[in-house]
VMD Tcl script that builds the backbone (N, CA, C; Angstrom):
set m [mol new atoms 339]
animate dup $m
set s [atomselect $m all]
$s set {name element resname resid chain x y z} {
  {N N UNK 1 A 0.994 -1.164 0.048}
  {CA C UNK 1 A 0.295 0.118 0.561}
  {C C UNK 1 A 0.510 1.209 -0.192}
  {N N UNK 2 A 0.463 1.550 -0.652}
  {CA C UNK 2 A 1.470 3.574 -1.188}
  {C C UNK 2 A 0.695 4.470 -0.152}
  {N N UNK 3 A 0.449 4.235 1.322}
  {CA C UNK 3 A -0.227 4.880 1.943}
  {C C UNK 3 A 0.861 6.710 2.457}
  {N N UNK 4 A 2.212 5.717 2.145}
  {CA C UNK 4 A 3.540 6.818 3.114}
  {C C UNK 4 A 3.646 7.689 1.822}
  {N N UNK 5 A 3.460 7.410 0.311}
  {CA C UNK 5 A 3.306 8.829 -0.726}
  {C C UNK 5 A 3.043 9.474 -0.884}
  {N N UNK 6 A 1.464 9.219 0.180}
  {CA C UNK 6 A 0.178 10.432 -0.128}
  {C C UNK 6 A 0.036 11.316 0.644}
  {N N UNK 7 A -0.272 12.130 0.263}
  {CA C UNK 7 A -0.430 13.252 1.108}
  {C C UNK 7 A -1.100 13.544 2.521}
  {N N UNK 8 A -2.076 12.423 2.037}
  {CA C UNK 8 A -3.742 12.355 3.275}
  {C C UNK 8 A -2.247 11.998 5.098}
  {N N UNK 9 A -1.163 10.954 3.747}
  {CA C UNK 9 A -0.137 10.552 5.294}
  {C C UNK 9 A 0.504 11.079 5.954}
  {N N UNK 10 A 0.304 12.324 5.445}
  {CA C UNK 10 A 1.830 13.099 5.254}
  {C C UNK 10 A 0.883 14.543 6.849}
  {N N UNK 11 A -0.221 13.874 6.414}
  {CA C UNK 11 A -1.314 15.662 7.091}
  {C C UNK 11 A -1.491 14.770 8.451}
  {N N UNK 12 A -0.756 13.650 8.812}
  {CA C UNK 12 A -1.267 12.837 9.741}
  {C C UNK 12 A -0.039 13.490 10.658}
  {N N UNK 13 A -1.107 12.694 12.401}
  {CA C UNK 13 A 0.404 12.996 13.658}
  {C C UNK 13 A 1.222 12.311 13.459}
  {N N UNK 14 A 2.349 12.473 14.038}
  {CA C UNK 14 A 3.089 11.392 14.297}
  {C C UNK 14 A 3.097 9.765 14.987}
  {N N UNK 15 A 2.264 10.310 15.660}
  {CA C UNK 15 A 1.775 8.367 16.418}
  {C C UNK 15 A 1.096 7.649 15.601}
  {N N UNK 16 A 0.559 8.416 15.143}
  {CA C UNK 16 A -0.848 7.601 14.380}
  {C C UNK 16 A 0.642 6.895 12.966}
  {N N UNK 17 A 1.343 7.853 12.399}
  {CA C UNK 17 A 1.818 7.523 11.405}
  {C C UNK 17 A 2.927 5.616 11.367}
  {N N UNK 18 A 3.574 6.404 13.074}
  {CA C UNK 18 A 3.775 5.558 13.700}
  {C C UNK 18 A 3.269 3.768 13.795}
  {N N UNK 19 A 1.940 4.804 14.170}
  {CA C UNK 19 A 1.306 3.001 14.337}
  {C C UNK 19 A 1.902 2.284 12.901}
  {N N UNK 20 A 1.326 2.883 12.032}
  {CA C UNK 20 A 0.034 2.186 10.707}
  {C C UNK 20 A 1.743 2.607 10.111}
  {N N UNK 21 A 2.693 2.375 10.869}
  {CA C UNK 21 A 4.304 2.010 10.012}
  {C C UNK 21 A 4.148 0.646 10.692}
  {N N UNK 22 A 3.424 -0.016 11.283}
  {CA C UNK 22 A 4.054 -1.551 12.545}
  {C C UNK 22 A 2.781 -1.716 12.128}
  {N N UNK 23 A 2.243 -1.848 11.349}
  {CA C UNK 23 A 1.331 -3.223 10.676}
  {C C UNK 23 A 0.523 -3.494 9.570}
  {N N UNK 24 A 0.797 -4.816 9.416}
  {CA C UNK 24 A 0.877 -5.149 8.515}
  {C C UNK 24 A -0.778 -4.435 7.137}
  {N N UNK 25 A 0.310 -4.905 6.086}
  {CA C UNK 25 A -1.694 -4.356 5.188}
  {C C UNK 25 A -2.890 -4.727 5.317}
  {N N UNK 26 A -3.691 -5.442 6.278}
  {CA C UNK 26 A -4.567 -5.825 6.409}
  {C C UNK 26 A -5.162 -4.912 7.773}
  {N N UNK 27 A -3.787 -4.966 8.374}
  {CA C UNK 27 A -4.248 -3.630 9.734}
  {C C UNK 27 A -4.514 -1.911 9.410}
  {N N UNK 28 A -3.738 -1.649 8.060}
  {CA C UNK 28 A -3.974 -0.522 7.801}
  {C C UNK 28 A -4.541 -0.505 6.954}
  {N N UNK 29 A -5.600 -1.091 6.175}
  {CA C UNK 29 A -6.628 -1.105 5.704}
  {C C UNK 29 A -7.912 -1.208 7.083}
  {N N UNK 30 A -8.121 -1.465 7.722}
  {CA C UNK 30 A -8.498 -1.855 8.627}
  {C C UNK 30 A -9.314 -0.378 9.628}
  {N N UNK 31 A -7.713 0.346 9.872}
  {CA C UNK 31 A -7.122 1.550 10.591}
  {C C UNK 31 A -8.513 2.647 9.216}
  {N N UNK 32 A -8.025 2.205 7.931}
  {CA C UNK 32 A -8.243 3.544 7.120}
  {C C UNK 32 A -10.117 3.246 7.192}
  {N N UNK 33 A -9.846 2.100 7.038}
  {CA C UNK 33 A -11.814 1.836 7.129}
  {C C UNK 33 A -12.746 2.315 7.222}
  {N N UNK 34 A -11.703 2.213 9.256}
  {CA C UNK 34 A -11.941 3.378 10.215}
  {C C UNK 34 A -12.175 4.085 10.360}
  {N N UNK 35 A -10.973 5.442 9.446}
  {CA C UNK 35 A -11.497 6.587 9.275}
  {C C UNK 35 A -11.681 6.347 8.682}
  {N N UNK 36 A -12.455 5.819 7.973}
  {CA C UNK 36 A -13.901 6.256 6.230}
  {C C UNK 36 A -14.787 6.004 6.764}
  {N N UNK 37 A -15.180 5.568 7.575}
  {CA C UNK 37 A -16.507 5.380 8.435}
  {C C UNK 37 A -17.067 6.800 9.157}
  {N N UNK 38 A -15.966 6.634 9.429}
  {CA C UNK 38 A -16.504 8.098 10.705}
  {C C UNK 38 A -15.803 9.265 10.243}
  {N N UNK 39 A -15.033 9.319 8.866}
  {CA C UNK 39 A -15.779 10.746 8.217}
  {C C UNK 39 A -16.426 10.782 7.292}
  {N N UNK 40 A -17.883 9.684 7.485}
  {CA C UNK 40 A -19.202 10.725 6.966}
  {C C UNK 40 A -19.251 11.791 6.753}
  {N N UNK 41 A -19.441 12.343 8.091}
  {CA C UNK 41 A -19.922 14.193 8.653}
  {C C UNK 41 A -18.796 14.512 8.057}
  {N N UNK 42 A -17.919 14.392 7.522}
  {CA C UNK 42 A -17.383 14.978 6.948}
  {C C UNK 42 A -16.036 16.050 7.011}
  {N N UNK 43 A -15.636 15.198 9.018}
  {CA C UNK 43 A -14.838 15.901 9.833}
  {C C UNK 43 A -14.142 14.741 9.923}
  {N N UNK 44 A -12.742 15.236 9.332}
  {CA C UNK 44 A -11.861 14.523 9.417}
  {C C UNK 44 A -11.215 14.350 10.845}
  {N N UNK 45 A -10.901 15.481 11.202}
  {CA C UNK 45 A -9.803 15.479 12.036}
  {C C UNK 45 A -10.592 14.803 13.912}
  {N N UNK 46 A -11.610 15.125 14.314}
  {CA C UNK 46 A -12.194 15.052 14.921}
  {C C UNK 46 A -11.638 13.131 15.815}
  {N N UNK 47 A -12.058 11.749 14.081}
  {CA C UNK 47 A -11.740 10.746 14.112}
  {C C UNK 47 A -9.961 10.366 14.296}
  {N N UNK 48 A -9.543 10.834 13.817}
  {CA C UNK 48 A -8.462 10.776 13.654}
  {C C UNK 48 A -7.662 11.228 14.876}
  {N N UNK 49 A -8.015 12.297 15.565}
  {CA C UNK 49 A -7.951 12.934 17.469}
  {C C UNK 49 A -7.988 12.377 18.119}
  {N N UNK 50 A -9.296 11.360 17.875}
  {CA C UNK 50 A -9.571 10.188 18.690}
  {C C UNK 50 A -8.807 9.208 18.595}
  {N N UNK 51 A -8.501 8.994 16.923}
  {CA C UNK 51 A -7.072 7.320 17.181}
  {C C UNK 51 A -5.913 8.136 17.748}
  {N N UNK 52 A -5.647 9.559 17.839}
  {CA C UNK 52 A -4.638 9.272 18.657}
  {C C UNK 52 A -4.505 9.289 19.885}
  {N N UNK 53 A -5.467 9.137 19.786}
  {CA C UNK 53 A -6.008 9.354 21.588}
  {C C UNK 53 A -5.812 7.419 22.206}
  {N N UNK 54 A -6.508 7.561 21.540}
  {CA C UNK 54 A -6.559 6.458 21.597}
  {C C UNK 54 A -5.029 5.071 20.991}
  {N N UNK 55 A -4.226 5.396 20.271}
  {CA C UNK 55 A -2.780 5.763 20.782}
  {C C UNK 55 A -2.091 5.215 21.461}
  {N N UNK 56 A -2.596 6.205 22.963}
  {CA C UNK 56 A -2.322 6.897 23.417}
  {C C UNK 56 A -2.129 5.750 24.872}
  {N N UNK 57 A -3.372 4.888 24.531}
  {CA C UNK 57 A -3.746 3.614 25.532}
  {C C UNK 57 A -2.844 2.152 25.034}
  {N N UNK 58 A -2.097 2.972 24.046}
  {CA C UNK 58 A -0.967 0.895 23.494}
  {C C UNK 58 A -1.463 0.295 23.260}
  {N N UNK 59 A -1.636 0.058 21.943}
  {CA C UNK 59 A -2.866 -0.866 21.213}
  {C C UNK 59 A -1.519 -1.506 21.168}
  {N N UNK 60 A -1.152 -3.223 19.894}
  {CA C UNK 60 A -0.580 -3.788 19.705}
  {C C UNK 60 A -0.988 -4.419 18.034}
  {N N UNK 61 A -1.961 -4.422 18.325}
  {CA C UNK 61 A -2.314 -3.821 16.433}
  {C C UNK 61 A -3.335 -3.467 16.477}
  {N N UNK 62 A -3.817 -3.825 14.534}
  {CA C UNK 62 A -5.466 -2.870 14.679}
  {C C UNK 62 A -5.610 -2.928 15.373}
  {N N UNK 63 A -6.750 -3.973 15.534}
  {CA C UNK 63 A -8.055 -4.742 15.916}
  {C C UNK 63 A -7.336 -3.947 18.071}
  {N N UNK 64 A -7.071 -4.121 18.269}
  {CA C UNK 64 A -7.086 -2.647 20.140}
  {C C UNK 64 A -7.024 -2.330 19.677}
  {N N UNK 65 A -6.863 -1.210 18.184}
  {CA C UNK 65 A -7.239 0.092 18.279}
  {C C UNK 65 A -8.010 -0.427 17.738}
  {N N UNK 66 A -8.606 -0.036 17.335}
  {CA C UNK 66 A -10.204 0.144 17.529}
  {C C UNK 66 A -10.576 -0.018 18.192}
  {N N UNK 67 A -10.705 -1.021 19.736}
  {CA C UNK 67 A -11.383 -1.127 20.089}
  {C C UNK 67 A -10.848 -0.072 20.893}
  {N N UNK 68 A -9.709 -0.150 21.652}
  {CA C UNK 68 A -9.482 1.778 22.311}
  {C C UNK 68 A -9.534 3.135 21.757}
  {N N UNK 69 A -9.954 2.979 19.912}
  {CA C UNK 69 A -11.086 4.015 19.725}
  {C C UNK 69 A -12.294 4.535 20.035}
  {N N UNK 70 A -13.331 3.095 19.877}
  {CA C UNK 70 A -14.656 2.801 20.574}
  {C C UNK 70 A -14.442 2.992 22.263}
  {N N UNK 71 A -13.823 2.811 22.984}
  {CA C UNK 71 A -13.364 2.848 24.335}
  {C C UNK 71 A -13.352 4.647 24.298}
  {N N UNK 72 A -12.358 5.528 23.551}
  {CA C UNK 72 A -12.078 6.739 23.377}
  {C C UNK 72 A -12.985 7.349 23.120}
  {N N UNK 73 A -13.996 6.746 22.239}
  {CA C UNK 73 A -15.194 7.999 21.546}
  {C C UNK 73 A -16.645 7.324 22.171}
  {N N UNK 74 A -17.056 5.988 23.078}
  {CA C UNK 74 A -17.455 6.489 23.790}
  {C C UNK 74 A -17.909 6.874 25.218}
  {N N UNK 75 A -16.877 7.659 26.133}
  {CA C UNK 75 A -15.863 7.621 27.416}
  {C C UNK 75 A -17.536 7.095 28.049}
  {N N UNK 76 A -15.912 6.279 28.718}
  {CA C UNK 76 A -17.118 5.307 29.682}
  {C C UNK 76 A -17.457 6.001 30.458}
  {N N UNK 77 A -18.808 6.119 31.516}
  {CA C UNK 77 A -19.997 6.635 31.912}
  {C C UNK 77 A -19.229 6.329 33.808}
  {N N UNK 78 A -19.130 6.257 34.617}
  {CA C UNK 78 A -19.178 6.604 35.998}
  {C C UNK 78 A -20.456 4.956 36.373}
  {N N UNK 79 A -19.676 4.090 36.764}
  {CA C UNK 79 A -20.614 2.802 37.865}
  {C C UNK 79 A -22.058 4.417 38.364}
  {N N UNK 80 A -22.736 3.764 38.246}
  {CA C UNK 80 A -24.585 4.298 39.050}
  {C C UNK 80 A -24.292 4.118 40.865}
  {N N UNK 81 A -24.676 5.177 41.587}
  {CA C UNK 81 A -24.545 4.005 43.109}
  {C C UNK 81 A -24.889 3.277 43.080}
  {N N UNK 82 A -25.078 2.252 44.214}
  {CA C UNK 82 A -26.082 1.637 44.553}
  {C C UNK 82 A -26.573 2.742 46.131}
  {N N UNK 83 A -27.620 2.035 46.141}
  {CA C UNK 83 A -27.960 3.152 47.423}
  {C C UNK 83 A -28.749 1.591 48.273}
  {N N UNK 84 A -28.449 2.112 48.801}
  {CA C UNK 84 A -28.536 1.160 50.414}
  {C C UNK 84 A -30.499 1.816 50.698}
  {N N UNK 85 A -30.922 0.457 50.279}
  {CA C UNK 85 A -32.151 -0.082 51.384}
  {C C UNK 85 A -32.371 0.999 52.534}
  {N N UNK 86 A -33.411 2.132 52.941}
  {CA C UNK 86 A -33.186 2.556 54.004}
  {C C UNK 86 A -34.290 1.431 55.002}
  {N N UNK 87 A -34.401 0.538 54.349}
  {CA C UNK 87 A -35.834 -0.370 55.243}
  {C C UNK 87 A -34.485 -1.869 55.733}
  {N N UNK 88 A -33.480 -1.728 55.349}
  {CA C UNK 88 A -32.553 -2.515 55.563}
  {C C UNK 88 A -32.440 -2.408 57.675}
  {N N UNK 89 A -32.678 -3.765 57.501}
  {CA C UNK 89 A -32.648 -3.742 59.544}
  {C C UNK 89 A -30.848 -2.816 60.223}
  {N N UNK 90 A -30.894 -2.137 60.691}
  {CA C UNK 90 A -29.650 -2.350 61.395}
  {C C UNK 90 A -29.048 -3.973 62.133}
  {N N UNK 91 A -27.314 -3.666 61.885}
  {CA C UNK 91 A -27.131 -4.493 62.000}
  {C C UNK 91 A -25.788 -4.543 63.625}
  {N N UNK 92 A -26.378 -5.068 64.946}
  {CA C UNK 92 A -26.650 -4.773 66.534}
  {C C UNK 92 A -24.655 -4.932 66.131}
  {N N UNK 93 A -23.817 -3.936 67.151}
  {CA C UNK 93 A -23.210 -4.746 67.267}
  {C C UNK 93 A -22.711 -5.421 68.072}
  {N N UNK 94 A -21.114 -6.865 67.915}
  {CA C UNK 94 A -20.951 -7.185 68.511}
  {C C UNK 94 A -19.314 -7.371 68.536}
  {N N UNK 95 A -18.874 -8.548 69.780}
  {CA C UNK 95 A -17.307 -8.418 69.286}
  {C C UNK 95 A -16.892 -9.319 69.522}
  {N N UNK 96 A -15.915 -9.998 68.724}
  {CA C UNK 96 A -14.355 -11.251 68.399}
  {C C UNK 96 A -14.442 -11.503 70.449}
  {N N UNK 97 A -14.387 -13.401 69.906}
  {CA C UNK 97 A -13.149 -13.464 70.557}
  {C C UNK 97 A -12.271 -14.158 69.686}
  {N N UNK 98 A -10.852 -13.961 69.097}
  {CA C UNK 98 A -10.594 -14.663 68.285}
  {C C UNK 98 A -8.803 -15.366 70.074}
  {N N UNK 99 A -9.665 -15.989 71.119}
  {CA C UNK 99 A -8.890 -16.439 71.363}
  {C C UNK 99 A -7.791 -17.878 71.379}
  {N N UNK 100 A -9.858 -18.588 70.394}
  {CA C UNK 100 A -9.605 -19.752 70.186}
  {C C UNK 100 A -8.491 -20.034 69.215}
  {N N UNK 101 A -8.974 -18.659 67.628}
  {CA C UNK 101 A -7.347 -19.051 67.544}
  {C C UNK 101 A -6.508 -19.217 67.612}
  {N N UNK 102 A -6.010 -18.177 68.686}
  {CA C UNK 102 A -4.836 -17.733 69.030}
  {C C UNK 102 A -4.085 -19.430 69.647}
  {N N UNK 103 A -4.346 -19.599 70.194}
  {CA C UNK 103 A -4.807 -20.772 70.803}
  {C C UNK 103 A -4.436 -22.105 68.985}
  {N N UNK 104 A -4.845 -22.255 68.545}
  {CA C UNK 104 A -4.879 -23.143 67.203}
  {C C UNK 104 A -3.463 -22.216 66.483}
  {N N UNK 105 A -3.709 -21.636 67.028}
  {CA C UNK 105 A -1.489 -20.910 66.572}
  {C C UNK 105 A -0.872 -20.781 67.520}
  {N N UNK 106 A -0.539 -21.806 68.630}
  {CA C UNK 106 A 0.375 -22.029 69.042}
  {C C UNK 106 A 0.882 -20.777 70.170}
  {N N UNK 107 A -0.414 -20.527 70.798}
  {CA C UNK 107 A 0.054 -19.330 71.622}
  {C C UNK 107 A -0.466 -18.282 70.736}
  {N N UNK 108 A -0.390 -17.939 69.991}
  {CA C UNK 108 A 0.506 -16.139 69.459}
  {C C UNK 108 A -1.562 -16.399 69.353}
  {N N UNK 109 A -1.300 -14.598 69.600}
  {CA C UNK 109 A -2.038 -13.815 70.149}
  {C C UNK 109 A -2.484 -13.048 68.208}
  {N N UNK 110 A -4.021 -12.844 68.148}
  {CA C UNK 110 A -4.901 -12.435 67.704}
  {C C UNK 110 A -6.026 -11.387 67.580}
  {N N UNK 111 A -5.530 -10.577 66.854}
  {CA C UNK 111 A -5.895 -9.064 66.572}
  {C C UNK 111 A -6.810 -8.627 66.620}
  {N N UNK 112 A -8.204 -8.042 66.230}
  {CA C UNK 112 A -9.021 -7.910 65.976}
  {C C UNK 112 A -9.085 -6.680 65.275}
  {N N UNK 113 A -9.076 -6.531 64.005}
  {CA C UNK 113 A -8.304 -4.785 63.768}
  {C C UNK 113 A -10.187 -4.207 62.594}
}
mol reanalyze $m
mol bondsrecalc $m
mol representation Tube
mol addrep $m
């Protein structure tokens, strides 16, 4: 693939160029197909910027880069909090006597932490 000799390649950020250089033909095709698909709106800068951010996650091949791209593009959300129902009963305080375990350990003391 003669992408290296195109003006398009020269306009790419250095990390993306280096990644493409390390890819085989199939990997380059996958990445360029992703760019083509994401460019449907006419804005090529956003997908290229997201690919550059995805490369910072250190993917090892084209498939990993595409997964990292999806991760960066979709901005993972925080997990929702799991509220504890007010209907749960209170747990009463209790004390532990760990001396029995200390005896099993040959007289060593067990401390409650």
